[in-house]
ModelCIF file with pLDDT and N, C-alpha, C, O atoms, coordinates in Angstrom:
data_MODEL
#
_entry.id   MODEL 
#
_entity.id                         1 
_entity.type                       polymer 
_entity.pdbx_number_of_molecules   1 
#
_entity_poly.entity_id                      1 
_entity_poly.type                           'polypeptide(L)' 
_entity_poly.nstd_linkage                   no 
_entity_poly.nstd_monomer                   no 
_entity_poly.pdbx_seq_one_letter_code       MLVVWDLAGHLPLPLGVAGHEGSTVLVGLNGLRLLRESAWRSGVVQDSEG 
_entity_poly.pdbx_seq_one_letter_code_can   MLVVWDLAGHLPLPLGVAGHEGSTVLVGLNGLRLLRESAWRSGVVQDSEG 
_entity_poly.pdbx_strand_id                 A 
#
loop_
_entity_poly_seq.entity_id 
_entity_poly_seq.num 
_entity_poly_seq.mon_id 
_entity_poly_seq.hetero 
1 1  MET n 
1 2  LEU n 
1 3  VAL n 
1 4  VAL n 
1 5  TRP n 
1 6  ASP n 
1 7  LEU n 
1 8  ALA n 
1 9  GLY n 
1 10 HIS n 
1 11 LEU n 
1 12 PRO n 
1 13 LEU n 
1 14 PRO n 
1 15 LEU n 
1 16 GLY n 
1 17 VAL n 
1 18 ALA n 
1 19 GLY n 
1 20 HIS n 
1 21 GLU n 
1 22 GLY n 
1 23 SER n 
1 24 THR n 
1 25 VAL n 
1 26 LEU n 
1 27 VAL n 
1 28 GLY n 
1 29 LEU n 
1 30 ASN n 
1 31 GLY n 
1 32 LEU n 
1 33 ARG n 
1 34 LEU n 
1 35 LEU n 
1 36 ARG n 
1 37 GLU n 
1 38 SER n 
1 39 ALA n 
1 40 TRP n 
1 41 ARG n 
1 42 SER n 
1 43 GLY n 
1 44 VAL n 
1 45 VAL n 
1 46 GLN n 
1 47 ASP n 
1 48 SER n 
1 49 GLU n 
1 50 GLY n 
#
_struct_asym.id          A 
_struct_asym.entity_id   1 
#
loop_
_ma_qa_metric.id 
_ma_qa_metric.mode 
_ma_qa_metric.name 
_ma_qa_metric.software_group_id 
_ma_qa_metric.type 
1 global pLDDT . pLDDT 
2 local  pLDDT . pLDDT 
#
_ma_qa_metric_global.metric_id      1 
_ma_qa_metric_global.metric_value   80.90 
_ma_qa_metric_global.model_id       1 
_ma_qa_metric_global.ordinal_id     1 
#
loop_
_ma_qa_metric_local.label_asym_id 
_ma_qa_metric_local.label_comp_id 
_ma_qa_metric_local.label_seq_id 
_ma_qa_metric_local.metric_id 
_ma_qa_metric_local.metric_value 
_ma_qa_metric_local.model_id 
_ma_qa_metric_local.ordinal_id 
A MET 1  2 70.00 1 1  
A LEU 2  2 70.00 1 2  
A VAL 3  2 77.00 1 3  
A VAL 4  2 81.00 1 4  
A TRP 5  2 78.00 1 5  
A ASP 6  2 75.00 1 6  
A LEU 7  2 84.00 1 7  
A ALA 8  2 85.00 1 8  
A GLY 9  2 82.00 1 9  
A HIS 10 2 84.00 1 10 
A LEU 11 2 83.00 1 11 
A PRO 12 2 88.00 1 12 
A LEU 13 2 87.00 1 13 
A PRO 14 2 90.00 1 14 
A LEU 15 2 89.00 1 15 
A GLY 16 2 86.00 1 16 
A VAL 17 2 90.00 1 17 
A ALA 18 2 92.00 1 18 
A GLY 19 2 89.00 1 19 
A HIS 20 2 90.00 1 20 
A GLU 21 2 95.00 1 21 
A GLY 22 2 93.00 1 22 
A SER 23 2 93.00 1 23 
A THR 24 2 95.00 1 24 
A VAL 25 2 96.00 1 25 
A LEU 26 2 95.00 1 26 
A VAL 27 2 95.00 1 27 
A GLY 28 2 95.00 1 28 
A LEU 29 2 94.00 1 29 
A ASN 30 2 92.00 1 30 
A GLY 31 2 91.00 1 31 
A LEU 32 2 91.00 1 32 
A ARG 33 2 89.00 1 33 
A LEU 34 2 85.00 1 34 
A LEU 35 2 87.00 1 35 
A ARG 36 2 83.00 1 36 
A GLU 37 2 75.00 1 37 
A SER 38 2 76.00 1 38 
A ALA 39 2 70.00 1 39 
A TRP 40 2 73.00 1 40 
A ARG 41 2 72.00 1 41 
A SER 42 2 61.00 1 42 
A GLY 43 2 56.00 1 43 
A VAL 44 2 59.00 1 44 
A VAL 45 2 61.00 1 45 
A GLN 46 2 60.00 1 46 
A ASP 47 2 63.00 1 47 
A SER 48 2 64.00 1 48 
A GLU 49 2 64.00 1 49 
A GLY 50 2 52.00 1 50 
#
loop_
_atom_site.group_PDB 
_atom_site.id 
_atom_site.type_symbol 
_atom_site.label_atom_id 
_atom_site.label_alt_id 
_atom_site.label_comp_id 
_atom_site.label_asym_id 
_atom_site.label_entity_id 
_atom_site.label_seq_id 
_atom_site.pdbx_PDB_ins_code 
_atom_site.Cartn_x 
_atom_site.Cartn_y 
_atom_site.Cartn_z 
_atom_site.occupancy 
_atom_site.B_iso_or_equiv 
_atom_site.pdbx_formal_charge 
_atom_site.auth_seq_id 
_atom_site.auth_comp_id 
_atom_site.auth_asym_id 
_atom_site.auth_atom_id 
_atom_site.pdbx_PDB_model_num 
ATOM 1   N N  . MET A 1 1  ? -4.998  13.087  2.437   1.00 70.00 ? 1  MET A N  1 
ATOM 2   C CA . MET A 1 1  ? -5.764  13.942  2.645   1.00 70.00 ? 1  MET A CA 1 
ATOM 3   C C  . MET A 1 1  ? -6.736  13.882  3.743   1.00 70.00 ? 1  MET A C  1 
ATOM 4   O O  . MET A 1 1  ? -7.254  14.948  4.074   1.00 70.00 ? 1  MET A O  1 
ATOM 5   N N  . LEU A 1 2  ? -7.057  12.843  4.339   1.00 70.00 ? 2  LEU A N  1 
ATOM 6   C CA . LEU A 1 2  ? -8.151  12.668  5.647   1.00 70.00 ? 2  LEU A CA 1 
ATOM 7   C C  . LEU A 1 2  ? -7.417  13.482  6.652   1.00 70.00 ? 2  LEU A C  1 
ATOM 8   O O  . LEU A 1 2  ? -8.067  14.349  7.237   1.00 70.00 ? 2  LEU A O  1 
ATOM 9   N N  . VAL A 1 3  ? -5.910  13.300  6.994   1.00 77.00 ? 3  VAL A N  1 
ATOM 10  C CA . VAL A 1 3  ? -5.370  13.817  8.170   1.00 77.00 ? 3  VAL A CA 1 
ATOM 11  C C  . VAL A 1 3  ? -5.193  15.029  7.777   1.00 77.00 ? 3  VAL A C  1 
ATOM 12  O O  . VAL A 1 3  ? -5.147  15.521  8.904   1.00 77.00 ? 3  VAL A O  1 
ATOM 13  N N  . VAL A 1 4  ? -5.005  16.233  6.834   1.00 81.00 ? 4  VAL A N  1 
ATOM 14  C CA . VAL A 1 4  ? -5.455  17.336  6.653   1.00 81.00 ? 4  VAL A CA 1 
ATOM 15  C C  . VAL A 1 4  ? -6.875  17.509  6.753   1.00 81.00 ? 4  VAL A C  1 
ATOM 16  O O  . VAL A 1 4  ? -7.093  18.720  6.767   1.00 81.00 ? 4  VAL A O  1 
ATOM 17  N N  . TRP A 1 5  ? -7.914  16.872  6.825   1.00 78.00 ? 5  TRP A N  1 
ATOM 18  C CA . TRP A 1 5  ? -8.975  17.152  6.940   1.00 78.00 ? 5  TRP A CA 1 
ATOM 19  C C  . TRP A 1 5  ? -9.339  17.571  8.589   1.00 78.00 ? 5  TRP A C  1 
ATOM 20  O O  . TRP A 1 5  ? -9.946  18.571  8.971   1.00 78.00 ? 5  TRP A O  1 
ATOM 21  N N  . ASP A 1 6  ? -8.805  16.549  9.354   1.00 75.00 ? 6  ASP A N  1 
ATOM 22  C CA . ASP A 1 6  ? -8.736  15.948  10.870  1.00 75.00 ? 6  ASP A CA 1 
ATOM 23  C C  . ASP A 1 6  ? -8.198  17.258  11.552  1.00 75.00 ? 6  ASP A C  1 
ATOM 24  O O  . ASP A 1 6  ? -8.658  17.793  12.562  1.00 75.00 ? 6  ASP A O  1 
ATOM 25  N N  . LEU A 1 7  ? -6.900  17.751  10.630  1.00 84.00 ? 7  LEU A N  1 
ATOM 26  C CA . LEU A 1 7  ? -6.310  18.910  11.485  1.00 84.00 ? 7  LEU A CA 1 
ATOM 27  C C  . LEU A 1 7  ? -7.170  20.167  11.180  1.00 84.00 ? 7  LEU A C  1 
ATOM 28  O O  . LEU A 1 7  ? -7.224  21.153  11.916  1.00 84.00 ? 7  LEU A O  1 
ATOM 29  N N  . ALA A 1 8  ? -7.672  20.050  10.293  1.00 85.00 ? 8  ALA A N  1 
ATOM 30  C CA . ALA A 1 8  ? -8.437  21.550  9.756   1.00 85.00 ? 8  ALA A CA 1 
ATOM 31  C C  . ALA A 1 8  ? -9.341  21.408  10.553  1.00 85.00 ? 8  ALA A C  1 
ATOM 32  O O  . ALA A 1 8  ? -9.383  22.210  11.485  1.00 85.00 ? 8  ALA A O  1 
ATOM 33  N N  . GLY A 1 9  ? -10.314 20.404  10.470  1.00 82.00 ? 9  GLY A N  1 
ATOM 34  C CA . GLY A 1 9  ? -11.415 20.779  11.272  1.00 82.00 ? 9  GLY A CA 1 
ATOM 35  C C  . GLY A 1 9  ? -11.874 19.508  12.268  1.00 82.00 ? 9  GLY A C  1 
ATOM 36  O O  . GLY A 1 9  ? -11.154 19.046  13.154  1.00 82.00 ? 9  GLY A O  1 
ATOM 37  N N  . HIS A 1 10 ? -13.540 18.932  11.859  1.00 84.00 ? 10 HIS A N  1 
ATOM 38  C CA . HIS A 1 10 ? -13.750 17.589  12.014  1.00 84.00 ? 10 HIS A CA 1 
ATOM 39  C C  . HIS A 1 10 ? -14.063 16.410  10.975  1.00 84.00 ? 10 HIS A C  1 
ATOM 40  O O  . HIS A 1 10 ? -14.826 16.265  10.019  1.00 84.00 ? 10 HIS A O  1 
ATOM 41  N N  . LEU A 1 11 ? -12.948 15.522  11.736  1.00 83.00 ? 11 LEU A N  1 
ATOM 42  C CA . LEU A 1 11 ? -13.571 14.971  10.597  1.00 83.00 ? 11 LEU A CA 1 
ATOM 43  C C  . LEU A 1 11 ? -14.939 13.568  11.457  1.00 83.00 ? 11 LEU A C  1 
ATOM 44  O O  . LEU A 1 11 ? -15.123 13.274  12.638  1.00 83.00 ? 11 LEU A O  1 
ATOM 45  N N  . PRO A 1 12 ? -15.533 13.111  10.302  1.00 88.00 ? 12 PRO A N  1 
ATOM 46  C CA . PRO A 1 12 ? -16.780 12.275  11.160  1.00 88.00 ? 12 PRO A CA 1 
ATOM 47  C C  . PRO A 1 12 ? -16.031 11.159  11.181  1.00 88.00 ? 12 PRO A C  1 
ATOM 48  O O  . PRO A 1 12 ? -14.872 11.109  10.770  1.00 88.00 ? 12 PRO A O  1 
ATOM 49  N N  . LEU A 1 13 ? -16.571 10.356  11.590  1.00 87.00 ? 13 LEU A N  1 
ATOM 50  C CA . LEU A 1 13 ? -15.424 8.898   12.969  1.00 87.00 ? 13 LEU A CA 1 
ATOM 51  C C  . LEU A 1 13 ? -15.833 8.048   11.247  1.00 87.00 ? 13 LEU A C  1 
ATOM 52  O O  . LEU A 1 13 ? -15.090 7.662   10.345  1.00 87.00 ? 13 LEU A O  1 
ATOM 53  N N  . PRO A 1 14 ? -17.014 8.036   11.372  1.00 90.00 ? 14 PRO A N  1 
ATOM 54  C CA . PRO A 1 14 ? -17.222 6.636   9.739   1.00 90.00 ? 14 PRO A CA 1 
ATOM 55  C C  . PRO A 1 14 ? -16.059 6.947   8.749   1.00 90.00 ? 14 PRO A C  1 
ATOM 56  O O  . PRO A 1 14 ? -15.275 6.086   8.350   1.00 90.00 ? 14 PRO A O  1 
ATOM 57  N N  . LEU A 1 15 ? -16.018 8.462   8.335   1.00 89.00 ? 15 LEU A N  1 
ATOM 58  C CA . LEU A 1 15 ? -15.111 8.480   7.377   1.00 89.00 ? 15 LEU A CA 1 
ATOM 59  C C  . LEU A 1 15 ? -13.933 7.996   7.464   1.00 89.00 ? 15 LEU A C  1 
ATOM 60  O O  . LEU A 1 15 ? -13.379 7.311   6.605   1.00 89.00 ? 15 LEU A O  1 
ATOM 61  N N  . GLY A 1 16 ? -13.246 8.519   9.101   1.00 86.00 ? 16 GLY A N  1 
ATOM 62  C CA . GLY A 1 16 ? -11.996 7.890   9.637   1.00 86.00 ? 16 GLY A CA 1 
ATOM 63  C C  . GLY A 1 16 ? -11.763 6.420   9.525   1.00 86.00 ? 16 GLY A C  1 
ATOM 64  O O  . GLY A 1 16 ? -10.671 5.876   9.364   1.00 86.00 ? 16 GLY A O  1 
ATOM 65  N N  . VAL A 1 17 ? -12.859 5.884   9.624   1.00 90.00 ? 17 VAL A N  1 
ATOM 66  C CA . VAL A 1 17 ? -12.957 4.446   10.769  1.00 90.00 ? 17 VAL A CA 1 
ATOM 67  C C  . VAL A 1 17 ? -12.045 3.842   8.893   1.00 90.00 ? 17 VAL A C  1 
ATOM 68  O O  . VAL A 1 17 ? -10.934 3.347   8.702   1.00 90.00 ? 17 VAL A O  1 
ATOM 69  N N  . ALA A 1 18 ? -13.672 4.366   7.445   1.00 92.00 ? 18 ALA A N  1 
ATOM 70  C CA . ALA A 1 18 ? -13.223 4.064   6.410   1.00 92.00 ? 18 ALA A CA 1 
ATOM 71  C C  . ALA A 1 18 ? -12.020 4.441   5.937   1.00 92.00 ? 18 ALA A C  1 
ATOM 72  O O  . ALA A 1 18 ? -11.401 3.457   5.532   1.00 92.00 ? 18 ALA A O  1 
ATOM 73  N N  . GLY A 1 19 ? -11.457 5.401   5.823   1.00 89.00 ? 19 GLY A N  1 
ATOM 74  C CA . GLY A 1 19 ? -9.767  5.824   5.149   1.00 89.00 ? 19 GLY A CA 1 
ATOM 75  C C  . GLY A 1 19 ? -9.315  5.082   5.898   1.00 89.00 ? 19 GLY A C  1 
ATOM 76  O O  . GLY A 1 19 ? -8.406  4.613   5.213   1.00 89.00 ? 19 GLY A O  1 
ATOM 77  N N  . HIS A 1 20 ? -9.252  4.527   6.967   1.00 90.00 ? 20 HIS A N  1 
ATOM 78  C CA . HIS A 1 20 ? -7.961  3.702   8.005   1.00 90.00 ? 20 HIS A CA 1 
ATOM 79  C C  . HIS A 1 20 ? -8.698  2.092   7.136   1.00 90.00 ? 20 HIS A C  1 
ATOM 80  O O  . HIS A 1 20 ? -8.032  1.416   6.352   1.00 90.00 ? 20 HIS A O  1 
ATOM 81  N N  . GLU A 1 21 ? -9.901  1.828   7.459   1.00 95.00 ? 21 GLU A N  1 
ATOM 82  C CA . GLU A 1 21 ? -8.939  0.440   6.657   1.00 95.00 ? 21 GLU A CA 1 
ATOM 83  C C  . GLU A 1 21 ? -9.225  -0.050  4.793   1.00 95.00 ? 21 GLU A C  1 
ATOM 84  O O  . GLU A 1 21 ? -9.325  -1.170  4.292   1.00 95.00 ? 21 GLU A O  1 
ATOM 85  N N  . GLY A 1 22 ? -9.278  1.176   4.231   1.00 93.00 ? 22 GLY A N  1 
ATOM 86  C CA . GLY A 1 22 ? -9.285  1.332   3.367   1.00 93.00 ? 22 GLY A CA 1 
ATOM 87  C C  . GLY A 1 22 ? -7.881  1.085   2.827   1.00 93.00 ? 22 GLY A C  1 
ATOM 88  O O  . GLY A 1 22 ? -7.473  0.366   1.915   1.00 93.00 ? 22 GLY A O  1 
ATOM 89  N N  . SER A 1 23 ? -7.237  1.955   3.727   1.00 93.00 ? 23 SER A N  1 
ATOM 90  C CA . SER A 1 23 ? -5.901  1.975   3.551   1.00 93.00 ? 23 SER A CA 1 
ATOM 91  C C  . SER A 1 23 ? -4.736  0.687   3.872   1.00 93.00 ? 23 SER A C  1 
ATOM 92  O O  . SER A 1 23 ? -3.607  0.518   3.409   1.00 93.00 ? 23 SER A O  1 
ATOM 93  N N  . THR A 1 24 ? -5.382  0.031   4.678   1.00 95.00 ? 24 THR A N  1 
ATOM 94  C CA . THR A 1 24 ? -5.099  -1.013  5.429   1.00 95.00 ? 24 THR A CA 1 
ATOM 95  C C  . THR A 1 24 ? -4.742  -2.190  4.448   1.00 95.00 ? 24 THR A C  1 
ATOM 96  O O  . THR A 1 24 ? -3.767  -2.902  4.205   1.00 95.00 ? 24 THR A O  1 
ATOM 97  N N  . VAL A 1 25 ? -6.148  -2.013  3.969   1.00 96.00 ? 25 VAL A N  1 
ATOM 98  C CA . VAL A 1 25 ? -6.218  -2.878  2.410   1.00 96.00 ? 25 VAL A CA 1 
ATOM 99  C C  . VAL A 1 25 ? -5.151  -2.805  1.015   1.00 96.00 ? 25 VAL A C  1 
ATOM 100 O O  . VAL A 1 25 ? -4.623  -3.631  0.271   1.00 96.00 ? 25 VAL A O  1 
ATOM 101 N N  . LEU A 1 26 ? -5.169  -1.812  1.101   1.00 95.00 ? 26 LEU A N  1 
ATOM 102 C CA . LEU A 1 26 ? -4.071  -1.322  -0.204  1.00 95.00 ? 26 LEU A CA 1 
ATOM 103 C C  . LEU A 1 26 ? -2.819  -1.669  0.198   1.00 95.00 ? 26 LEU A C  1 
ATOM 104 O O  . LEU A 1 26 ? -2.176  -2.232  -0.688  1.00 95.00 ? 26 LEU A O  1 
ATOM 105 N N  . VAL A 1 27 ? -2.249  -1.523  1.248   1.00 95.00 ? 27 VAL A N  1 
ATOM 106 C CA . VAL A 1 27 ? -1.137  -2.442  2.226   1.00 95.00 ? 27 VAL A CA 1 
ATOM 107 C C  . VAL A 1 27 ? -1.286  -3.936  1.874   1.00 95.00 ? 27 VAL A C  1 
ATOM 108 O O  . VAL A 1 27 ? -0.507  -4.432  1.060   1.00 95.00 ? 27 VAL A O  1 
ATOM 109 N N  . GLY A 1 28 ? -2.192  -4.626  2.416   1.00 95.00 ? 28 GLY A N  1 
ATOM 110 C CA . GLY A 1 28 ? -2.233  -5.799  2.260   1.00 95.00 ? 28 GLY A CA 1 
ATOM 111 C C  . GLY A 1 28 ? -2.274  -6.389  0.648   1.00 95.00 ? 28 GLY A C  1 
ATOM 112 O O  . GLY A 1 28 ? -1.749  -7.350  0.085   1.00 95.00 ? 28 GLY A O  1 
ATOM 113 N N  . LEU A 1 29 ? -3.054  -5.446  0.281   1.00 94.00 ? 29 LEU A N  1 
ATOM 114 C CA . LEU A 1 29 ? -3.031  -5.676  -1.645  1.00 94.00 ? 29 LEU A CA 1 
ATOM 115 C C  . LEU A 1 29 ? -1.217  -5.875  -2.018  1.00 94.00 ? 29 LEU A C  1 
ATOM 116 O O  . LEU A 1 29 ? -0.515  -6.752  -2.522  1.00 94.00 ? 29 LEU A O  1 
ATOM 117 N N  . ASN A 1 30 ? -1.022  -4.578  -1.464  1.00 92.00 ? 30 ASN A N  1 
ATOM 118 C CA . ASN A 1 30 ? 0.505   -4.472  -2.003  1.00 92.00 ? 30 ASN A CA 1 
ATOM 119 C C  . ASN A 1 30 ? 1.881   -5.611  -1.308  1.00 92.00 ? 30 ASN A C  1 
ATOM 120 O O  . ASN A 1 30 ? 2.838   -6.126  -1.885  1.00 92.00 ? 30 ASN A O  1 
ATOM 121 N N  . GLY A 1 31 ? 1.677   -5.641  -0.652  1.00 91.00 ? 31 GLY A N  1 
ATOM 122 C CA . GLY A 1 31 ? 2.126   -7.028  -0.128  1.00 91.00 ? 31 GLY A CA 1 
ATOM 123 C C  . GLY A 1 31 ? 1.475   -8.576  -0.784  1.00 91.00 ? 31 GLY A C  1 
ATOM 124 O O  . GLY A 1 31 ? 2.245   -9.534  -0.858  1.00 91.00 ? 31 GLY A O  1 
ATOM 125 N N  . LEU A 1 32 ? 0.361   -8.685  -1.133  1.00 91.00 ? 32 LEU A N  1 
ATOM 126 C CA . LEU A 1 32 ? 0.412   -9.915  -2.114  1.00 91.00 ? 32 LEU A CA 1 
ATOM 127 C C  . LEU A 1 32 ? 1.211   -10.069 -3.484  1.00 91.00 ? 32 LEU A C  1 
ATOM 128 O O  . LEU A 1 32 ? 1.801   -11.044 -3.951  1.00 91.00 ? 32 LEU A O  1 
ATOM 129 N N  . ARG A 1 33 ? 1.039   -8.836  -3.946  1.00 89.00 ? 33 ARG A N  1 
ATOM 130 C CA . ARG A 1 33 ? 1.593   -8.118  -5.049  1.00 89.00 ? 33 ARG A CA 1 
ATOM 131 C C  . ARG A 1 33 ? 3.117   -9.039  -5.042  1.00 89.00 ? 33 ARG A C  1 
ATOM 132 O O  . ARG A 1 33 ? 3.344   -10.033 -5.732  1.00 89.00 ? 33 ARG A O  1 
ATOM 133 N N  . LEU A 1 34 ? 3.818   -8.550  -4.302  1.00 85.00 ? 34 LEU A N  1 
ATOM 134 C CA . LEU A 1 34 ? 5.110   -8.830  -4.318  1.00 85.00 ? 34 LEU A CA 1 
ATOM 135 C C  . LEU A 1 34 ? 5.250   -10.404 -3.559  1.00 85.00 ? 34 LEU A C  1 
ATOM 136 O O  . LEU A 1 34 ? 6.340   -10.800 -3.147  1.00 85.00 ? 34 LEU A O  1 
ATOM 137 N N  . LEU A 1 35 ? 4.060   -11.177 -3.450  1.00 87.00 ? 35 LEU A N  1 
ATOM 138 C CA . LEU A 1 35 ? 4.277   -12.669 -3.335  1.00 87.00 ? 35 LEU A CA 1 
ATOM 139 C C  . LEU A 1 35 ? 4.416   -13.286 -4.707  1.00 87.00 ? 35 LEU A C  1 
ATOM 140 O O  . LEU A 1 35 ? 4.897   -14.388 -4.968  1.00 87.00 ? 35 LEU A O  1 
ATOM 141 N N  . ARG A 1 36 ? 3.830   -12.236 -5.682  1.00 83.00 ? 36 ARG A N  1 
ATOM 142 C CA . ARG A 1 36 ? 3.694   -12.546 -6.911  1.00 83.00 ? 36 ARG A CA 1 
ATOM 143 C C  . ARG A 1 36 ? 5.405   -13.749 -7.914  1.00 83.00 ? 36 ARG A C  1 
ATOM 144 O O  . ARG A 1 36 ? 6.133   -12.849 -8.332  1.00 83.00 ? 36 ARG A O  1 
ATOM 145 N N  . GLU A 1 37 ? 5.928   -14.816 -8.224  1.00 75.00 ? 37 GLU A N  1 
ATOM 146 C CA . GLU A 1 37 ? 6.909   -14.571 -8.583  1.00 75.00 ? 37 GLU A CA 1 
ATOM 147 C C  . GLU A 1 37 ? 6.952   -13.754 -9.943  1.00 75.00 ? 37 GLU A C  1 
ATOM 148 O O  . GLU A 1 37 ? 8.135   -13.882 -10.261 1.00 75.00 ? 37 GLU A O  1 
ATOM 149 N N  . SER A 1 38 ? 6.505   -13.187 -10.673 1.00 76.00 ? 38 SER A N  1 
ATOM 150 C CA . SER A 1 38 ? 7.122   -12.382 -11.608 1.00 76.00 ? 38 SER A CA 1 
ATOM 151 C C  . SER A 1 38 ? 7.764   -11.102 -10.974 1.00 76.00 ? 38 SER A C  1 
ATOM 152 O O  . SER A 1 38 ? 8.645   -10.449 -11.532 1.00 76.00 ? 38 SER A O  1 
ATOM 153 N N  . ALA A 1 39 ? 7.347   -10.879 -10.020 1.00 70.00 ? 39 ALA A N  1 
ATOM 154 C CA . ALA A 1 39 ? 7.892   -9.419  -9.099  1.00 70.00 ? 39 ALA A CA 1 
ATOM 155 C C  . ALA A 1 39 ? 8.998   -9.571  -8.676  1.00 70.00 ? 39 ALA A C  1 
ATOM 156 O O  . ALA A 1 39 ? 9.625   -8.628  -8.194  1.00 70.00 ? 39 ALA A O  1 
ATOM 157 N N  . TRP A 1 40 ? 9.698   -11.319 -8.799  1.00 73.00 ? 40 TRP A N  1 
ATOM 158 C CA . TRP A 1 40 ? 10.997  -11.118 -8.098  1.00 73.00 ? 40 TRP A CA 1 
ATOM 159 C C  . TRP A 1 40 ? 11.818  -11.621 -9.397  1.00 73.00 ? 40 TRP A C  1 
ATOM 160 O O  . TRP A 1 40 ? 13.040  -11.488 -9.325  1.00 73.00 ? 40 TRP A O  1 
ATOM 161 N N  . ARG A 1 41 ? 11.320  -12.141 -10.488 1.00 72.00 ? 41 ARG A N  1 
ATOM 162 C CA . ARG A 1 41 ? 12.302  -12.540 -11.537 1.00 72.00 ? 41 ARG A CA 1 
ATOM 163 C C  . ARG A 1 41 ? 12.821  -10.527 -11.726 1.00 72.00 ? 41 ARG A C  1 
ATOM 164 O O  . ARG A 1 41 ? 13.713  -10.146 -10.969 1.00 72.00 ? 41 ARG A O  1 
ATOM 165 N N  . SER A 1 42 ? 12.447  -9.899  -12.321 1.00 61.00 ? 42 SER A N  1 
ATOM 166 C CA . SER A 1 42 ? 12.226  -8.699  -12.887 1.00 61.00 ? 42 SER A CA 1 
ATOM 167 C C  . SER A 1 42 ? 14.045  -7.892  -11.783 1.00 61.00 ? 42 SER A C  1 
ATOM 168 O O  . SER A 1 42 ? 14.880  -7.117  -12.250 1.00 61.00 ? 42 SER A O  1 
ATOM 169 N N  . GLY A 1 43 ? 14.025  -8.347  -10.715 1.00 56.00 ? 43 GLY A N  1 
ATOM 170 C CA . GLY A 1 43 ? 15.024  -7.761  -9.940  1.00 56.00 ? 43 GLY A CA 1 
ATOM 171 C C  . GLY A 1 43 ? 16.323  -8.906  -9.995  1.00 56.00 ? 43 GLY A C  1 
ATOM 172 O O  . GLY A 1 43 ? 17.141  -8.799  -9.082  1.00 56.00 ? 43 GLY A O  1 
ATOM 173 N N  . VAL A 1 44 ? 16.474  -9.621  -10.667 1.00 59.00 ? 44 VAL A N  1 
ATOM 174 C CA . VAL A 1 44 ? 17.394  -10.788 -10.605 1.00 59.00 ? 44 VAL A CA 1 
ATOM 175 C C  . VAL A 1 44 ? 18.728  -10.881 -11.781 1.00 59.00 ? 44 VAL A C  1 
ATOM 176 O O  . VAL A 1 44 ? 18.680  -11.094 -12.992 1.00 59.00 ? 44 VAL A O  1 
ATOM 177 N N  . VAL A 1 45 ? 19.866  -10.635 -10.901 1.00 61.00 ? 45 VAL A N  1 
ATOM 178 C CA . VAL A 1 45 ? 21.302  -10.259 -12.161 1.00 61.00 ? 45 VAL A CA 1 
ATOM 179 C C  . VAL A 1 45 ? 21.645  -11.408 -12.366 1.00 61.00 ? 45 VAL A C  1 
ATOM 180 O O  . VAL A 1 45 ? 22.049  -12.335 -11.664 1.00 61.00 ? 45 VAL A O  1 
ATOM 181 N N  . GLN A 1 46 ? 21.347  -11.183 -13.885 1.00 60.00 ? 46 GLN A N  1 
ATOM 182 C CA . GLN A 1 46 ? 21.982  -12.902 -14.765 1.00 60.00 ? 46 GLN A CA 1 
ATOM 183 C C  . GLN A 1 46 ? 23.849  -12.398 -14.868 1.00 60.00 ? 46 GLN A C  1 
ATOM 184 O O  . GLN A 1 46 ? 24.093  -11.386 -15.525 1.00 60.00 ? 46 GLN A O  1 
ATOM 185 N N  . ASP A 1 47 ? 24.920  -13.081 -14.268 1.00 63.00 ? 47 ASP A N  1 
ATOM 186 C CA . ASP A 1 47 ? 25.752  -13.128 -14.633 1.00 63.00 ? 47 ASP A CA 1 
ATOM 187 C C  . ASP A 1 47 ? 26.484  -13.105 -16.461 1.00 63.00 ? 47 ASP A C  1 
ATOM 188 O O  . ASP A 1 47 ? 26.419  -14.105 -17.176 1.00 63.00 ? 47 ASP A O  1 
ATOM 189 N N  . SER A 1 48 ? 27.031  -11.981 -16.855 1.00 64.00 ? 48 SER A N  1 
ATOM 190 C CA . SER A 1 48 ? 27.636  -12.033 -17.644 1.00 64.00 ? 48 SER A CA 1 
ATOM 191 C C  . SER A 1 48 ? 28.442  -13.433 -18.373 1.00 64.00 ? 48 SER A C  1 
ATOM 192 O O  . SER A 1 48 ? 28.409  -13.835 -19.536 1.00 64.00 ? 48 SER A O  1 
ATOM 193 N N  . GLU A 1 49 ? 29.170  -13.972 -17.145 1.00 64.00 ? 49 GLU A N  1 
ATOM 194 C CA . GLU A 1 49 ? 30.305  -14.863 -17.641 1.00 64.00 ? 49 GLU A CA 1 
ATOM 195 C C  . GLU A 1 49 ? 29.822  -15.821 -18.261 1.00 64.00 ? 49 GLU A C  1 
ATOM 196 O O  . GLU A 1 49 ? 30.520  -16.389 -19.101 1.00 64.00 ? 49 GLU A O  1 
ATOM 197 N N  . GLY A 1 50 ? 28.522  -16.240 -18.009 1.00 52.00 ? 50 GLY A N  1 
ATOM 198 C CA . GLY A 1 50 ? 27.729  -17.452 -18.257 1.00 52.00 ? 50 GLY A CA 1 
ATOM 199 C C  . GLY A 1 50 ? 28.503  -19.141 -18.531 1.00 52.00 ? 50 GLY A C  1 
ATOM 200 O O  . GLY A 1 50 ? 27.788  -20.122 -18.734 1.00 52.00 ? 50 GLY A O  1 
#
């Protein structure tokens, strides 16, 4: 959304900075989500021979 606004017109600097920092926070939170143990348990394949 911010990229389109920037290419189509004039994006105010504070809004650009807020958008950049907000996306950085989202990426960081997504990475923390992957560090939870429950995120890895669902991807484990169990051997059926037991």
